[in-house]
N, CA, C and O atoms as a printed pandas DataFrame, in Angstrom:
     atom_number atom_name residue_name chain_id  residue_number  x_coord  y_coord  z_coord
0              1         N          MET        A               1    0.827   -1.135   -0.011
1              2        CA          MET        A               1   -0.006   -0.011    0.012
2              3         C          MET        A               1    0.884    1.221    0.018
3              4         O          MET        A               1    1.839    1.287    0.793
4              5         N          THR        A               2    0.596    2.179   -0.814
5              6        CA          THR        A               2    1.381    3.384   -0.855
6              7         C          THR        A               2    0.957    4.264    0.364
7              8         O          THR        A               2   -0.058    3.982    1.000
8              9         N          GLN        A               3    1.710    5.288    0.669
9             10        CA          GLN        A               3    1.412    6.097    1.823
10            11         C          GLN        A               3    0.081    6.756    1.721
11            12         O          GLN        A               3   -0.223    7.421    0.731
12            13         N          TYR        A               4   -0.709    6.581    2.727
13            14        CA          TYR        A               4   -1.992    7.243    2.840
14            15         C          TYR        A               4   -2.143    7.797    4.250
15            16         O          TYR        A               4   -2.030    7.064    5.233
16            17         N          THR        A               5   -2.391    9.051    4.333
17            18        CA          THR        A               5   -2.486    9.660    5.709
18            19         C          THR        A               5   -3.959    9.726    6.089
19            20         O          THR        A               5   -4.758   10.383    5.421
20            21         N          PRO        A               6   -4.307    9.036    7.170
21            22        CA          PRO        A               6   -5.702    9.044    7.676
22            23         C          PRO        A               6   -5.977   10.350    8.375
23            24         O          PRO        A               6   -5.042   11.054    8.757
24            25         N          ARG        A               7   -7.212   10.685    8.549
25            26        CA          ARG        A               7   -7.535   11.774    9.431
26            27         C          ARG        A               7   -7.765   11.196   10.806
27            28         O          ARG        A               7   -8.168   10.039   10.918
28            29         N          SER        A               8   -7.530   11.937   11.830
29            30        CA          SER        A               8   -7.728   11.477   13.231
30            31         C          SER        A               8   -8.954   12.179   13.795
31            32         O          SER        A               8   -9.205   13.360   13.556
32            33         N          VAL        A               9   -9.702   11.389   14.556
33            34        CA          VAL        A               9  -10.896   11.947   15.235
34            35         C          VAL        A               9  -10.899   11.477   16.684
35            36         O          VAL        A               9  -10.195   10.545   17.072
36            37         N          GLU        A              10  -11.721   12.162   17.458
37            38        CA          GLU        A              10  -11.893   11.755   18.858
38            39         C          GLU        A              10  -12.803   10.561   18.971
39            40         O          GLU        A              10  -13.523   10.235   18.028
40            41         N          ARG        A              11  -12.779    9.888   20.141
41            42        CA          ARG        A              11  -13.580    8.710   20.359
42            43         C          ARG        A              11  -15.105    8.984   20.157
43            44         O          ARG        A              11  -15.846    8.100   19.727
44            45         N          THR        A              12  -15.535   10.185   20.465
45            46        CA          THR        A              12  -16.931   10.529   20.340
46            47         C          THR        A              12  -17.359   10.621   18.857
47            48         O          THR        A              12  -18.554   10.728   18.584
48            49         N          ALA        A              13  -16.454   10.583   17.934
49            50        CA          ALA        A              13  -16.779   10.729   16.494
50            51         C          ALA        A              13  -17.163    9.373   15.863
51            52         O          ALA        A              13  -17.578    9.333   14.704
52            53         N          LEU        A              14  -17.029    8.264   16.613
53            54        CA          LEU        A              14  -17.364    6.948   16.007
54            55         C          LEU        A              14  -18.867    6.933   15.799
55            56         O          LEU        A              14  -19.622    7.149   16.748
56            57         N          PRO        A              15  -19.322    6.678   14.556
57            58        CA          PRO        A              15  -20.734    6.632   14.289
58            59         C          PRO        A              15  -21.435    5.437   15.055
59            60         O          PRO        A              15  -20.793    4.456   15.429
60            61         N          ASP        A              16  -22.730    5.577   15.252
61            62        CA          ASP        A              16  -23.472    4.537   15.878
62            63         C          ASP        A              16  -23.591    3.276   15.018
63            64         O          ASP        A              16  -23.647    2.163   15.541
64            65         N          ALA        A              17  -23.628    3.465   13.687
65            66        CA          ALA        A              17  -23.801    2.367   12.771
66            67         C          ALA        A              17  -22.435    1.915   12.209
67            68         O          ALA        A              17  -22.080    2.244   11.077
68            69         N          VAL        A              18  -21.694    1.168   13.011
69            70        CA          VAL        A              18  -20.462    0.556   12.531
70            71         C          VAL        A              18  -20.471   -0.892   12.969
71            72         O          VAL        A              18  -21.149   -1.260   13.928
72            73         N          ASP        A              19  -19.725   -1.698   12.270
73            74        CA          ASP        A              19  -19.540   -3.118   12.604
74            75         C          ASP        A              19  -18.102   -3.337   12.917
75            76         O          ASP        A              19  -17.243   -2.715   12.292
76            77         N          ALA        A              20  -17.789   -4.205   13.869
77            78        CA          ALA        A              20  -16.395   -4.513   14.190
78            79         C          ALA        A              20  -15.855   -5.431   13.022
79            80         O          ALA        A              20  -16.433   -6.467   12.693
80            81         N          LEU        A              21  -14.766   -4.995   12.457
81            82        CA          LEU        A              21  -14.071   -5.777   11.439
82            83         C          LEU        A              21  -13.117   -6.789   12.111
83            84         O          LEU        A              21  -13.017   -7.937   11.677
84            85         N          GLY        A              22  -12.437   -6.357   13.148
85            86        CA          GLY        A              22  -11.560   -7.249   13.847
86            87         C          GLY        A              22  -10.524   -6.459   14.686
87            88         O          GLY        A              22  -10.533   -5.230   14.754
88            89         N          VAL        A              23   -9.631   -7.254   15.317
89            90        CA          VAL        A              23   -8.589   -6.664   16.168
90            91         C          VAL        A              23   -7.247   -7.065   15.514
91            92         O          VAL        A              23   -6.972   -8.247   15.312
92            93         N          ASP        A              24   -6.458   -6.094   15.204
93            94        CA          ASP        A              24   -5.208   -6.379   14.504
94            95         C          ASP        A              24   -4.104   -6.885   15.517
95            96         O          ASP        A              24   -4.343   -6.914   16.724
96            97         N          GLY        A              25   -2.990   -7.249   15.037
97            98        CA          GLY        A              25   -1.894   -7.773   15.826
98            99         C          GLY        A              25   -1.400   -6.778   16.877
99           100         O          GLY        A              25   -0.774   -7.196   17.850
100          101         N          ASP        A              26   -1.647   -5.532   16.723
101          102        CA          ASP        A              26   -1.196   -4.522   17.665
102          103         C          ASP        A              26   -2.316   -4.259   18.733
103          104         O          ASP        A              26   -2.153   -3.404   19.603
104          105         N          GLY        A              27   -3.418   -4.991   18.647
105          106        CA          GLY        A              27   -4.520   -4.844   19.573
106          107         C          GLY        A              27   -5.506   -3.700   19.279
107          108         O          GLY        A              27   -6.338   -3.323   20.104
108          109         N          ARG        A              28   -5.359   -3.166   18.035
109          110        CA          ARG        A              28   -6.235   -2.034   17.661
110          111         C          ARG        A              28   -7.478   -2.583   16.957
111          112         O          ARG        A              28   -7.369   -3.360   16.008
112          113         N          THR        A              29   -8.655   -2.174   17.428
113          114        CA          THR        A              29   -9.902   -2.642   16.827
114          115         C          THR        A              29  -10.190   -1.807   15.604
115          116         O          THR        A              29  -10.043   -0.585   15.619
116          117         N          HIS        A              30  -10.609   -2.486   14.528
117          118        CA          HIS        A              30  -10.998   -1.864   13.265
118          119         C          HIS        A              30  -12.517   -1.969   13.187
119          120         O          HIS        A              30  -13.096   -3.031   13.419
120          121         N          TYR        A              31  -13.148   -0.847   12.856
121          122        CA          TYR        A              31  -14.626   -0.795   12.650
122          123         C          TYR        A              31  -14.875   -0.312   11.245
123          124         O          TYR        A              31  -14.118    0.492   10.700
124          125         N          ILE        A              32  -15.979   -0.827   10.648
125          126        CA          ILE        A              32  -16.347   -0.360    9.292
126          127         C          ILE        A              32  -17.809    0.130    9.289
127          128         O          ILE        A              32  -18.662   -0.346   10.037
128          129         N          THR        A              33  -18.034    1.077    8.431
129          130        CA          THR        A              33  -19.424    1.533    8.217
130          131         C          THR        A              33  -20.087    0.555    7.222
131          132         O          THR        A              33  -19.401    0.018    6.353
132          133         N          PRO        A              34  -21.349    0.325    7.331
133          134        CA          PRO        A              34  -22.012   -0.592    6.415
134          135         C          PRO        A              34  -22.019   -0.080    5.014
135          136         O          PRO        A              34  -22.123    1.126    4.793
136          137         N          ARG        A              35  -21.910   -0.972    4.053
137          138        CA          ARG        A              35  -21.920   -0.581    2.656
138          139         C          ARG        A              35  -23.218    0.142    2.260
139          140         O          ARG        A              35  -23.244    0.998    1.376
140          141         N          SER        A              36  -24.280   -0.245    2.955
141          142        CA          SER        A              36  -25.560    0.394    2.645
142          143         C          SER        A              36  -25.604    1.869    3.032
143          144         O          SER        A              36  -26.483    2.606    2.586
144          145         N          ALA        A              37  -24.651    2.298    3.867
145          146        CA          ALA        A              37  -24.620    3.720    4.289
146          147         C          ALA        A              37  -23.775    4.610    3.307
147          148         O          ALA        A              37  -23.537    5.788    3.573
148          149         N          GLY        A              38  -23.348    4.018    2.202
149          150        CA          GLY        A              38  -22.568    4.813    1.291
150          151         C          GLY        A              38  -21.113    4.238    1.221
151          152         O          GLY        A              38  -20.893    3.060    1.501
152          153         N          PRO        A              39  -20.156    5.082    0.849
153          154        CA          PRO        A              39  -18.780    4.575    0.800
154          155         C          PRO        A              39  -18.309    4.043    2.128
155          156         O          PRO        A              39  -18.653    4.584    3.178
156          157         N          VAL        A              40  -17.529    2.991    2.089
157          158        CA          VAL        A              40  -17.084    2.353    3.293
158          159         C          VAL        A              40  -16.006    3.175    3.968
159          160         O          VAL        A              40  -15.048    3.609    3.330
160          161         N          THR        A              41  -16.169    3.383    5.256
161          162        CA          THR        A              41  -15.157    4.096    6.057
162          163         C          THR        A              41  -14.659    3.173    7.171
163          164         O          THR        A              41  -15.439    2.467    7.809
164          165         N          ILE        A              42  -13.397    3.195    7.377
165          166        CA          ILE        A              42  -12.763    2.316    8.376
166          167         C          ILE        A              42  -12.224    3.163    9.485
167          168         O          ILE        A              42  -11.489    4.124    9.257
168          169         N          TYR        A              43  -12.598    2.798   10.706
169          170        CA          TYR        A              43  -12.126    3.449   11.922
170          171         C          TYR        A              43  -11.187    2.548   12.645
171          172         O          TYR        A              43  -11.571    1.436   13.007
172          173         N          VAL        A              44   -9.930    2.984   12.884
173          174        CA          VAL        A              44   -8.960    2.146   13.584
174          175         C          VAL        A              44   -8.623    2.849   14.901
175          176         O          VAL        A              44   -8.209    4.008   14.942
176          177         N          GLU        A              45   -8.825    2.087   15.963
177          178        CA          GLU        A              45   -8.568    2.639   17.302
178          179         C          GLU        A              45   -7.167    3.100   17.493
179          180         O          GLU        A              45   -6.215    2.436   17.084
180          181         N          THR        A              46   -7.034    4.244   18.119
181          182        CA          THR        A              46   -5.749    4.783   18.590
182          183         C          THR        A              46   -5.867    4.967   20.094
183          184         O          THR        A              46   -6.905    4.670   20.685
184          185         N          GLY        A              47   -4.823    5.447   20.693
185          186        CA          GLY        A              47   -4.895    5.626   22.152
186          187         C          GLY        A              47   -5.935    6.591   22.620
187          188         O          GLY        A              47   -6.518    6.393   23.686
188          189         N          ASP        A              48   -6.207    7.678   21.833
189          190        CA          ASP        A              48   -7.176    8.682   22.275
190          191         C          ASP        A              48   -8.324    8.882   21.293
191          192         O          ASP        A              48   -9.110    9.816   21.456
192          193         N          GLY        A              49   -8.436    8.055   20.309
193          194        CA          GLY        A              49   -9.539    8.245   19.305
194          195         C          GLY        A              49   -9.430    7.214   18.202
195          196         O          GLY        A              49   -9.234    6.027   18.463
196          197         N          PHE        A              50   -9.557    7.671   16.974
197          198        CA          PHE        A              50   -9.528    6.782   15.839
198          199         C          PHE        A              50   -8.772    7.425   14.646
199          200         O          PHE        A              50   -8.822    8.636   14.432
200          201         N          ASP        A              51   -8.101    6.592   13.914
201          202        CA          ASP        A              51   -7.645    7.010   12.552
202          203         C          ASP        A              51   -8.729    6.595   11.595
203          204         O          ASP        A              51   -9.236    5.476   11.678
204          205         N          VAL        A              52   -9.100    7.487   10.673
205          206        CA          VAL        A              52  -10.197    7.223    9.794
206          207         C          VAL        A              52   -9.685    7.116    8.375
207          208         O          VAL        A              52   -8.994    8.008    7.883
208          209         N          PHE        A              53  -10.020    6.046    7.735
209          210        CA          PHE        A              53   -9.697    5.755    6.360
210          211         C          PHE        A              53  -10.926    5.673    5.495
211          212         O          PHE        A              53  -11.822    4.884    5.793
212          213         N          GLU        A              54  -11.009    6.450    4.437
213          214        CA          GLU        A              54  -12.053    6.293    3.466
214          215         C          GLU        A              54  -11.552    5.229    2.483
215          216         O          GLU        A              54  -10.615    5.489    1.728
216          217         N          LEU        A              55  -12.153    4.051    2.480
217          218        CA          LEU        A              55  -11.612    2.904    1.769
218          219         C          LEU        A              55  -11.412    3.229    0.295
219          220         O          LEU        A              55  -10.410    2.803   -0.279
220          221         N          GLU        A              56  -12.288    3.939   -0.322
221          222        CA          GLU        A              56  -12.136    4.320   -1.763
222          223         C          GLU        A              56  -10.946    5.131   -2.025
223          224         O          GLU        A              56  -10.437    5.121   -3.146
224          225         N          GLU        A              57  -10.440    5.873   -1.011
225          226        CA          GLU        A              57   -9.272    6.718   -1.230
226          227         C          GLU        A              57   -7.953    6.028   -0.925
227          228         O          GLU        A              57   -6.886    6.570   -1.212
228          229         N          THR        A              58   -8.020    4.854   -0.355
229          230        CA          THR        A              58   -6.775    4.103   -0.134
230          231         C          THR        A              58   -6.447    3.302   -1.362
231          232         O          THR        A              58   -7.315    3.115   -2.214
232          233         N          PRO        A              59   -5.241    2.824   -1.490
233          234        CA          PRO        A              59   -4.860    2.007   -2.638
234          235         C          PRO        A              59   -5.391    0.511   -2.494
235          236         O          PRO        A              59   -5.165   -0.316   -3.377
236          237         N          CYS        A              60   -6.035    0.234   -1.455
237          238        CA          CYS        A              60   -6.570   -1.130   -1.216
238          239         C          CYS        A              60   -7.664   -1.447   -2.211
239          240         O          CYS        A              60   -8.470   -0.579   -2.547
240          241         N          ASP        A              61   -7.702   -2.661   -2.680
241          242        CA          ASP        A              61   -8.748   -3.082   -3.603
242          243         C          ASP        A              61   -9.922   -3.626   -2.797
243          244         O          ASP        A              61  -10.034   -4.836   -2.596
244          245         N          GLY        A              62  -10.758   -2.773   -2.356
245          246        CA          GLY        A              62  -11.911   -3.141   -1.562
246          247         C          GLY        A              62  -11.563   -3.562   -0.163
247          248         O          GLY        A              62  -10.425   -3.427    0.289
248          249         N          LEU        A              63  -12.601   -4.094    0.540
249          250        CA          LEU        A              63  -12.426   -4.501    1.917
250          251         C          LEU        A              63  -11.438   -5.713    2.058
251          252         O          LEU        A              63  -10.674   -5.838    3.016
252          253         N          GLU        A              64  -11.524   -6.560    1.051
253          254        CA          GLU        A              64  -10.563   -7.726    1.024
254          255         C          GLU        A              64   -9.171   -7.210    0.990
255          256         O          GLU        A              64   -8.315   -7.750    1.690
256          257         N          GLY        A              65   -8.879   -6.185    0.211
257          258        CA          GLY        A              65   -7.552   -5.619    0.112
258          259         C          GLY        A              65   -7.074   -5.049    1.439
259          260         O          GLY        A              65   -5.909   -5.183    1.814
260          261         N          TRP        A              66   -8.043   -4.383    2.165
261          262        CA          TRP        A              66   -7.704   -3.844    3.461
262          263         C          TRP        A              66   -7.333   -4.965    4.411
263          264         O          TRP        A              66   -6.315   -4.895    5.100
264          265         N          VAL        A              67   -8.162   -6.002    4.447
265          266        CA          VAL        A              67   -7.885   -7.147    5.360
266          267         C          VAL        A              67   -6.559   -7.741    5.075
267          268         O          VAL        A              67   -5.813   -8.077    5.995
268          269         N          ASP        A              68   -6.228   -7.887    3.768
269          270        CA          ASP        A              68   -4.921   -8.475    3.381
270          271         C          ASP        A              68   -3.766   -7.550    3.764
271          272         O          ASP        A              68   -2.731   -8.017    4.238
272          273         N          HIS        A              69   -3.934   -6.249    3.563
273          274        CA          HIS        A              69   -2.930   -5.275    3.948
274          275         C          HIS        A              69   -2.593   -5.285    5.382
275          276         O          HIS        A              69   -1.428   -5.388    5.766
276          277         N          VAL        A              70   -3.648   -5.175    6.215
277          278        CA          VAL        A              70   -3.412   -5.185    7.643
278          279         C          VAL        A              70   -2.847   -6.569    8.082
279          280         O          VAL        A              70   -2.008   -6.622    8.981
280          281         N          GLY        A              71   -3.274   -7.625    7.491
281          282        CA          GLY        A              71   -2.782   -8.945    7.804
282          283         C          GLY        A              71   -1.280   -9.043    7.518
283          284         O          GLY        A              71   -0.539   -9.648    8.292
284          285         N          THR        A              72   -0.849   -8.471    6.447
285          286        CA          THR        A              72    0.544   -8.459    6.110
286          287         C          THR        A              72    1.406   -7.561    7.050
287          288         O          THR        A              72    2.520   -7.933    7.419
288          289         N          LEU        A              73    0.873   -6.393    7.420
289          290        CA          LEU        A              73    1.566   -5.461    8.238
290          291         C          LEU        A              73    1.639   -5.924    9.738
291          292         O          LEU        A              73    2.708   -5.959   10.347
292          293         N          ARG        A              74    0.470   -6.265   10.277
293          294        CA          ARG        A              74    0.388   -6.533   11.687
294          295         C          ARG        A              74   -0.169   -7.917   12.076
295          296         O          ARG        A              74    0.036   -8.386   13.196
296          297         N          GLY        A              75   -0.863   -8.547   11.149
297          298        CA          GLY        A              75   -1.590   -9.766   11.404
298          299         C          GLY        A              75   -2.872   -9.355   12.116
299          300         O          GLY        A              75   -3.075   -8.197   12.483
300          301         N          TRP        A              76   -3.747  -10.385   12.298
301          302        CA          TRP        A              76   -5.017  -10.169   12.958
302          303         C          TRP        A              76   -5.085  -11.098   14.206
303          304         O          TRP        A              76   -4.790  -12.290   14.117
304          305         N          ASN        A              77   -5.468  -10.542   15.329
305          306        CA          ASN        A              77   -5.728  -11.350   16.537
306          307         C          ASN        A              77   -7.122  -11.974   16.439
307          308         O          ASN        A              77   -7.364  -13.099   16.875
308          309         N          ARG        A              78   -8.002  -11.207   15.859
309          310        CA          ARG        A              78   -9.380  -11.642   15.658
310          311         C          ARG        A              78   -9.893  -10.944   14.454
311          312         O          ARG        A              78   -9.794   -9.721   14.349
312          313         N          LEU        A              79  -10.458  -11.717   13.507
313          314        CA          LEU        A              79  -10.971  -11.146   12.269
314          315         C          LEU        A              79  -12.423  -11.585   12.124
315          316         O          LEU        A              79  -12.692  -12.760   11.874
316          317         N          CYS        A              80  -13.335  -10.679   12.274
317          318        CA          CYS        A              80  -14.759  -10.954   12.140
318          319         C          CYS        A              80  -15.207  -11.073   10.678
319          320         O          CYS        A              80  -16.139  -11.806   10.348
320          321         N          TYR        A              81  -14.512  -10.328    9.822
321          322        CA          TYR        A              81  -14.910  -10.269    8.423
322          323         C          TYR        A              81  -14.817  -11.631    7.748
323          324         O          TYR        A              81  -15.652  -11.931    6.895
324          325         N          ALA        A              82  -13.835  -12.475    8.093
325          326        CA          ALA        A              82  -13.678  -13.785    7.408
326          327         C          ALA        A              82  -14.570  -14.849    8.017
327          328         O          ALA        A              82  -14.689  -15.949    7.476
328          329         N          GLU        A              83  -15.199  -14.529    9.141
329          330        CA          GLU        A              83  -16.020  -15.552    9.790
330          331         C          GLU        A              83  -17.376  -15.622    9.112
331          332         O          GLU        A              83  -17.952  -14.607    8.720
332          333         N          SER        A              84  -17.874  -16.852    8.982
333          334        CA          SER        A              84  -19.167  -17.043    8.387
334          335         C          SER        A              84  -20.282  -16.891    9.403
335          336         O          SER        A              84  -20.023  -16.766   10.600
336          337         N          PHE        A              85  -21.505  -16.900    8.942
337          338        CA          PHE        A              85  -22.671  -16.845    9.835
338          339         C          PHE        A              85  -22.605  -18.042   10.810
339          340         O          PHE        A              85  -22.894  -17.915   12.000
340          341         N          GLY        A              86  -22.217  -19.192   10.263
341          342        CA          GLY        A              86  -22.136  -20.343   11.099
342          343         C          GLY        A              86  -21.113  -20.212   12.250
343          344         O          GLY        A              86  -21.358  -20.696   13.355
344          345         N          ASP        A              87  -19.992  -19.569   11.989
345          346        CA          ASP        A              87  -19.001  -19.270   13.031
346          347         C          ASP        A              87  -19.590  -18.374   14.118
347          348         O          ASP        A              87  -19.364  -18.595   15.308
348          349         N          HIS        A              88  -20.367  -17.333   13.684
349          350        CA          HIS        A              88  -20.965  -16.473   14.617
350          351         C          HIS        A              88  -22.005  -17.157   15.502
351          352         O          HIS        A              88  -22.126  -16.912   16.703
352          353         N          LEU        A              89  -22.748  -18.038   14.816
353          354        CA          LEU        A              89  -23.801  -18.769   15.548
354          355         C          LEU        A              89  -23.152  -19.735   16.524
355          356         O          LEU        A              89  -23.627  -19.879   17.651
356          357         N          ALA        A              90  -22.076  -20.401   16.116
357          358        CA          ALA        A              90  -21.393  -21.313   17.033
358          359         C          ALA        A              90  -20.823  -20.545   18.250
359          360         O          ALA        A              90  -20.857  -21.031   19.381
360          361         N          ASP        A              91  -20.304  -19.343   17.982
361          362        CA          ASP        A              91  -19.731  -18.555   19.097
362          363         C          ASP        A              91  -20.868  -18.219   20.065
363          364         O          ASP        A              91  -20.676  -18.330   21.276
364          365         N          SER        A              92  -22.047  -17.812   19.578
365          366        CA          SER        A              92  -23.119  -17.384   20.450
366          367         C          SER        A              92  -23.680  -18.587   21.220
367          368         O          SER        A              92  -24.109  -18.435   22.364
368          369         N          LEU        A              93  -23.683  -19.766   20.616
369          370        CA          LEU        A              93  -24.218  -20.952   21.331
370          371         C          LEU        A              93  -23.254  -21.434   22.413
371          372         O          LEU        A              93  -23.683  -22.141   23.324
372          373         N          GLU        A              94  -21.970  -21.080   22.349
373          374        CA          GLU        A              94  -21.032  -21.475   23.338
374          375         C          GLU        A              94  -20.976  -20.578   24.559
375          376         O          GLU        A              94  -20.259  -20.855   25.520
376          377         N          VAL        A              95  -21.756  -19.481   24.507
377          378        CA          VAL        A              95  -21.716  -18.500   25.594
378          379         C          VAL        A              95  -21.988  -19.121   26.956
379          380         O          VAL        A              95  -21.264  -18.811   27.902
380          381         N          GLY        A              96  -22.965  -19.957   27.105
381          382        CA          GLY        A              96  -23.311  -20.539   28.431
382          383         C          GLY        A              96  -22.674  -21.903   28.582
383          384         O          GLY        A              96  -22.908  -22.535   29.612
384          385         N          ALA        A              97  -21.911  -22.400   27.675
385          386        CA          ALA        A              97  -21.398  -23.756   27.751
386          387         C          ALA        A              97  -20.197  -23.876   28.697
387          388         O          ALA        A              97  -19.650  -24.966   28.866
């Protein structure tokens, strides 16, 4: 990925309608806005707020490109994006087990 400078925002700037994408190898949670809300925006946790990436403005080829890019740089501790509905269902069924 070529150099892309995100904008930084405070914690209060995280929209209500975001989904967790995952937690990278540095422990930073990545959130994404739903595609139905328009262009995809990615919020990456920082110590005091978020770095905000407009996916269309990055050199990544879609969300898959972002996932691959972060995976190459830092790895993923937990990646929700690659999990299927069955994986989510299994996780929720194990809650009381």
